[in-house]
Each structure stands twice: as structure tokens, then as C-alpha cells.
Backbone bond lengths (Angstrom), bond angles and torsions (degrees), N, CA, C in turn:
res aa  C-N    CA-C-N  psi(-1)  N-CA   C-N-CA  omega(-1)  CA-C   N-CA-C  phi
1 X - - - 1.442 - - 1.518 109.94 -
2 X 1.299 115.51 135.80 1.453 120.87 179.03 1.520 109.13 -83.28
3 X 1.296 116.25 131.12 1.458 120.67 177.70 1.518 108.13 -130.77
4 X 1.308 116.40 111.57 1.455 122.64 178.44 1.517 106.88 -126.75
5 X 1.311 116.75 131.06 1.464 119.95 178.70 1.512 108.87 -80.07
6 X 1.319 116.00 130.25 1.460 121.94 176.07 1.525 107.77 -66.99
7 X 1.325 117.44 168.65 1.460 121.52 -177.15 1.521 112.52 -54.40
8 X 1.309 117.78 -34.25 1.456 121.54 176.84 1.528 107.40 -82.23
9 X 1.328 119.03 113.20 1.472 120.23 -176.18 1.529 113.25 -65.98
10 X 1.330 117.86 -10.87 1.457 120.89 178.58 1.529 112.49 -89.17
11 X 1.348 116.78 -0.78 1.461 121.98 177.79 1.525 107.97 -123.98
12 X 1.335 116.00 125.69 1.465 120.89 176.18 1.515 108.83 -133.57
13 X 1.328 115.87 151.77 1.453 122.43 178.09 1.522 109.43 -131.03
14 X 1.331 115.40 155.33 1.461 121.18 173.63 1.523 108.10 -146.84
15 X 1.341 114.83 132.04 1.456 119.74 177.52 1.510 110.33 -66.04
16 X 1.322 114.65 147.72 1.446 119.72 178.24 1.519 111.20 -130.66
17 X 1.290 116.56 -140.61 1.458 124.37 -173.33 1.529 111.74 -80.09
18 X 1.332 116.51 135.31 1.462 123.01 174.82 1.521 107.26 -113.33
19 X 1.346 116.12 126.56 1.459 118.32 -173.61 1.518 111.93 -160.48
20 X 1.308 118.00 120.88 1.463 125.82 170.99 1.533 114.90 43.07
21 X 1.288 116.23 54.25 1.457 119.94 172.92 1.503 115.85 103.01
22 X 1.317 117.89 -3.81 1.465 119.65 178.14 1.523 110.55 -139.43
23 X 1.293 113.89 159.84 1.454 121.67 177.63 1.527 105.85 -138.59
24 X 1.327 117.06 116.32 1.464 120.56 179.44 1.519 110.37 -87.18
25 X 1.317 115.07 142.14 1.460 122.39 177.76 1.523 108.74 -132.89
26 X 1.318 115.41 144.14 1.461 120.16 171.08 1.517 107.88 -88.06
27 X 1.304 115.46 146.23 1.456 121.78 179.20 1.524 107.34 -140.19
28 X 1.324 115.81 134.93 1.461 120.81 175.18 1.522 108.04 -119.43
29 X 1.317 115.28 126.62 1.460 121.93 176.90 1.518 106.50 -121.05
30 X 1.325 115.76 115.77 1.464 121.07 -176.56 1.525 111.13 51.35
31 X 1.329 116.81 39.76 1.454 122.40 176.56 1.515 115.53 84.73
32 X 1.334 118.93 -9.27 1.461 121.83 -179.60 1.527 109.05 -93.51
33 X 1.350 116.14 128.65 1.456 120.88 -175.93 1.525 111.61 -84.60
34 X 1.332 114.79 140.21 1.465 123.42 175.69 1.525 107.72 -134.13
35 X 1.313 116.63 159.23 1.466 122.17 174.06 1.523 107.98 -112.04
36 X 1.332 114.76 129.51 1.455 121.60 175.65 1.522 108.26 -110.11
37 X 1.320 116.29 144.64 1.455 121.05 176.20 1.523 107.79 -121.62
38 X 1.324 115.17 125.49 1.460 122.25 179.63 1.519 107.52 -109.35
39 X 1.315 116.33 130.29 1.461 120.71 174.80 1.516 109.18 -81.59
40 X 1.326 116.72 133.00 1.460 119.87 -179.14 1.517 110.29 -137.89
41 X 1.300 117.29 -166.85 1.464 121.85 -177.02 1.523 113.21 -100.94
42 X 1.308 118.78 19.40 1.468 120.15 -178.30 1.528 112.50 -70.95
43 X 1.324 117.94 -1.68 1.460 122.12 174.36 1.529 110.91 -84.72
44 X 1.341 117.80 -12.86 1.469 120.71 -177.43 1.523 111.20 -51.82
45 X 1.324 116.10 128.56 1.459 121.75 179.45 1.511 114.63 75.79
46 X 1.318 117.52 10.75 1.476 121.03 -177.69 1.526 112.02 -125.95
47 X 1.293 117.73 33.49 1.463 121.91 -178.09 1.524 111.20 -55.89
48 X 1.349 117.41 -34.23 1.470 120.62 -177.05 1.526 113.10 -63.09
49 X 1.343 117.93 -22.69 1.460 120.01 178.35 1.528 111.94 -72.71
50 X 1.297 116.40 -12.83 1.462 121.95 -179.86 1.525 110.11 -112.01
51 X 1.324 116.65 36.64 1.467 121.80 -173.82 1.527 112.89 -64.26
52 X 1.313 117.70 -19.04 1.464 120.37 178.07 1.516 113.38 -78.34
53 X 1.315 117.11 -5.12 1.458 121.68 179.96 1.522 110.15 -104.96
54 X 1.322 115.83 140.44 1.461 119.34 171.31 1.524 107.79 -69.45
55 X 1.321 116.94 167.76 1.468 119.92 177.91 1.528 110.78 -59.07
56 X 1.319 116.80 -40.76 1.468 120.87 178.87 1.528 111.11 -62.95
57 X 1.332 117.37 -44.44 1.459 121.29 178.84 1.528 111.46 -65.70
58 X 1.324 116.77 -38.74 1.456 121.12 178.87 1.531 110.25 -61.05
59 X 1.311 116.93 -47.02 1.467 120.72 179.44 1.525 110.07 -64.10
60 X 1.319 117.17 -45.65 1.466 121.25 -177.78 1.525 112.40 -67.19
61 X 1.331 117.37 -46.62 1.461 120.89 -169.92 1.526 115.17 -94.28
62 X 1.318 118.27 -26.41 1.466 121.16 -177.77 1.527 110.34 -106.34
63 X 1.318 116.60 -59.41 1.464 120.17 -179.93 1.532 110.14 -63.84
64 X 1.325 116.97 -38.72 1.462 121.43 -179.80 1.520 114.34 -66.65
65 X 1.292 116.74 -11.80 1.468 121.36 -179.36 1.530 112.40 -88.20
66 X 1.313 116.29 -10.65 1.465 120.82 -175.41 1.528 111.37 -58.27
67 X 1.339 115.46 135.65 1.466 124.32 177.92 1.528 112.66 60.80
68 X 1.329 115.18 38.05 1.466 121.77 177.34 1.518 109.48 -123.42
69 X 1.335 115.34 165.20 1.460 120.80 177.83 1.523 109.00 -140.53
70 X 1.335 116.09 140.26 1.469 121.08 175.55 1.530 108.24 -152.71
71 X 1.318 115.51 163.23 1.458 120.35 171.18 1.522 107.94 -78.34
72 X 1.324 118.15 153.97 1.460 120.46 179.69 1.518 112.09 -62.30
73 X 1.335 117.44 -24.95 1.463 119.75 178.87 1.525 112.67 -88.39
74 X 1.343 117.43 8.86 1.459 125.21 177.22 1.526 113.56 68.55
75 X 1.325 117.31 16.87 1.463 119.85 172.83 1.521 109.37 -77.21
76 X 1.310 115.84 156.75 1.456 121.98 -178.35 1.530 110.19 -69.35
77 X 1.330 115.96 131.77 1.465 121.72 174.35 1.534 106.69 -85.29
78 X 1.330 118.00 121.88 1.470 120.06 -179.38 1.528 111.87 -61.55
79 X 1.325 115.76 146.07 1.467 120.66 -179.73 1.521 112.15 -52.99
80 X 1.329 117.58 -39.58 1.463 120.85 -177.91 1.530 110.70 -61.60
81 X 1.322 116.89 -37.84 1.461 120.70 179.12 1.526 110.53 -71.87
82 X 1.322 117.30 -36.62 1.466 120.66 177.00 1.524 110.55 -63.36
83 X 1.318 116.96 -43.36 1.465 121.44 177.56 1.532 109.45 -61.06
84 X 1.327 117.24 -45.07 1.474 121.31 179.05 1.528 110.55 -62.28
85 X 1.322 117.08 -41.86 1.457 121.38 -179.69 1.524 110.97 -64.20
86 X 1.327 117.16 -46.63 1.462 120.36 178.75 1.524 111.64 -61.21
87 X 1.320 117.10 -39.18 1.465 120.49 177.52 1.523 110.49 -67.37
88 X 1.317 117.10 -42.03 1.464 120.70 177.41 1.525 110.66 -59.08
89 X 1.329 117.37 -44.64 1.465 119.69 178.98 1.530 111.59 -65.17
90 X 1.328 117.40 -33.17 1.464 120.15 176.12 1.528 109.74 -62.90
91 X 1.334 116.13 -44.69 1.466 120.97 179.37 1.537 110.51 -64.71
92 X 1.323 117.38 -42.31 1.467 121.62 178.03 1.524 109.82 -60.30
93 X 1.308 116.68 -43.07 1.465 120.69 -179.45 1.532 111.24 -62.70
94 X 1.322 116.65 -47.60 1.470 120.43 179.95 1.525 110.05 -58.80
95 X 1.335 117.03 -45.67 1.466 121.07 179.19 1.525 111.04 -61.86
96 X 1.314 116.85 -41.01 1.460 121.51 -178.49 1.531 111.23 -66.07
97 X 1.330 116.75 -45.49 1.461 120.28 179.68 1.522 110.40 -62.39
98 X 1.325 117.05 -43.14 1.470 120.30 178.40 1.530 110.98 -61.23
99 X 1.323 116.41 -43.13 1.468 120.40 -179.97 1.525 111.07 -64.23
100 X 1.325 117.29 -45.64 1.459 120.97 -177.41 1.524 112.99 -68.32
101 X 1.322 116.46 -41.46 1.464 119.29 -175.34 1.526 113.23 -83.09
102 X 1.321 117.48 -18.20 1.466 119.51 -178.80 1.526 112.90 -89.15
103 X 1.332 117.97 -3.86 1.458 121.18 -177.79 1.534 111.20 -129.17
104 X 1.339 117.56 64.73 1.468 118.84 -178.16 1.527 112.87 -62.63
105 X 1.310 117.16 -26.72 1.464 119.56 177.93 1.526 111.40 -67.96
106 X 1.294 117.11 -23.04 1.465 121.64 -179.78 1.527 112.46 -97.99
107 X 1.349 116.49 -43.23 1.463 121.26 -173.79 1.526 113.42 -108.37
108 X 1.318 117.40 -2.86 1.458 120.83 -175.75 1.513 109.87 82.31
109 X 1.322 114.87 172.91 1.459 119.79 178.38 1.528 107.13 -82.99
110 X 1.312 116.03 122.47 1.464 121.62 -177.82 1.523 108.31 -104.07
111 X 1.316 115.70 120.93 1.462 121.37 179.67 1.534 109.02 -65.45
112 X 1.329 118.41 141.00 1.472 120.93 -178.76 1.531 114.43 -56.67
113 X 1.327 118.11 -23.58 1.473 120.99 179.26 1.526 112.87 -93.80
114 X 1.316 117.44 8.49 1.465 120.90 -179.80 1.525 109.68 -61.99
115 X 1.346 118.16 131.75 1.473 120.63 -179.11 1.531 113.89 -59.33
116 X 1.329 117.16 -24.68 1.470 119.14 179.64 1.524 112.22 -67.48
117 X 1.321 117.05 -14.21 1.469 120.69 179.65 1.521 112.96 -94.75
118 X 1.327 116.91 -2.22 1.466 119.77 179.12 1.528 110.40 -66.59
119 X 1.317 117.51 141.77 1.466 119.54 178.88 1.527 111.51 -70.97
120 X 1.305 115.04 160.49 1.458 119.98 174.63 1.527 108.52 -67.27
121 X 1.323 118.02 144.23 1.465 118.92 176.23 1.529 110.63 -72.32
122 X 1.308 115.35 154.48 1.461 121.01 174.18 1.524 108.03 -71.37
123 X 1.323 116.80 135.03 1.466 120.39 -179.75 1.527 110.53 -105.25
124 X 1.326 114.98 154.92 1.462 122.01 177.58 1.529 108.81 -121.31
125 X 1.331 118.14 149.25 1.464 120.95 -178.37 1.527 112.00 -76.31
126 X 1.333 114.30 141.79 1.467 121.26 179.25 1.525 110.24 -142.28
127 X 1.316 115.04 164.86 1.462 123.39 165.78 1.522 106.70 -131.65
128 X 1.319 116.16 157.21 1.465 120.32 -179.65 1.514 109.71 -99.47
129 X 1.316 115.96 131.88 1.464 122.83 175.52 1.522 108.08 -120.47
130 X 1.332 115.79 124.30 1.462 121.93 -179.63 1.528 110.24 -52.38
131 X 1.318 115.86 128.31 1.452 121.46 178.62 1.516 114.83 83.84
132 X 1.314 117.14 -21.35 1.474 120.76 -179.14 1.523 111.65 -104.66
133 X 1.336 116.95 -28.52 1.458 120.69 -178.45 1.509 112.06 92.98
134 X 1.320 116.12 -147.93 1.463 123.23 -175.03 1.521 109.98 -87.17
135 X 1.324 115.69 121.83 1.461 123.05 -177.26 1.528 108.38 -111.98
136 X 1.336 116.73 125.07 1.464 120.43 177.33 1.519 110.35 -66.65
137 X 1.342 114.69 141.95 1.463 119.15 -175.16 1.513 113.77 -118.58
138 X 1.304 119.13 -13.01 1.449 119.74 -175.56 1.508 112.10 -161.02
139 X 1.321 115.58 -175.85 1.454 122.99 -179.79 1.526 111.79 54.49
140 X 1.330 116.31 26.43 1.459 121.22 -175.17 1.524 112.94 -61.23
141 X 1.330 116.91 -37.78 1.455 117.94 -177.49 1.521 112.59 -66.84
142 X 1.311 117.44 -20.86 1.457 120.79 -178.81 1.532 113.83 -98.07
143 X 1.322 117.85 -14.64 1.453 119.48 -171.00 1.525 113.26 -132.38
144 X 1.299 118.77 36.83 1.468 119.59 177.98 1.491 111.48 -91.26
């Protein structure tokens, strides 16, 4: 797991498990641990794993979660933490690309257009509302 401290030493993140549309991350704020859940595209090609959902529910609850962030308890993630998280992922990506491309003897020659070199998408904060799905809660002026 990659662990890089964001510029604010009181905020730290650590990558966790990625599985069927979500990616869990640990977050420490002033030493207190929290769990963040990021919606991603790891559900692509796995519609059958969500067989208990109608097509409408799948789009609303799984696809609609893509590129979002929330706490596991569904509390609102403050904009400042979202900005810190996005910056942390940018730093993680840069470090990862440098590591992969600087060691061809270990990782092979990676073509510059390889999808594994794509940066992480910017995430926006959301909360889940029954029947409505994922509702954006912040950063509205930047992501409308």
C-alpha cells in the first residue's frame, strides 16, 4: 500500500481495497482514523455481480458513484479534505509512473499511452439518499 503524507502533516491517506465499483482508503485527521470510499470503474464488465439490482438501480447506485468520495458512515466529506485527497492521489500517481517507467528491467517497457499510466480522476464529495442515489455535497462551483 502506498502511503504518502499530504502537505498538511495532520492529514494522511493510505490506499486500500479496490472491488466492484469502490475503492476504500484509510484517512487520518489529527490522528483519528476514518474510512473513505471512492467510486470507480472497477465494476466495468461485471454487471452480473449486481444481479440483485434492476438496471435503473445499477445505474443510480453503482455507475452513479463513479468518481465520488464519501465516508463509510455516509457523512459529508468536507471540501478541504476532498482537495487534499485529490492532491494526494496526484502525488501517488506521479510517484507510481516514475517508479514503473524508470525500471524497465523490472516492469518491462511501458508505452506512454498505456492505460496503467493514466492519472486518477478527480473525485467529488457525495452522500447517499435512499431512492435518489448519490447526491453531490460540495465543490459545486468547480464541478458543475
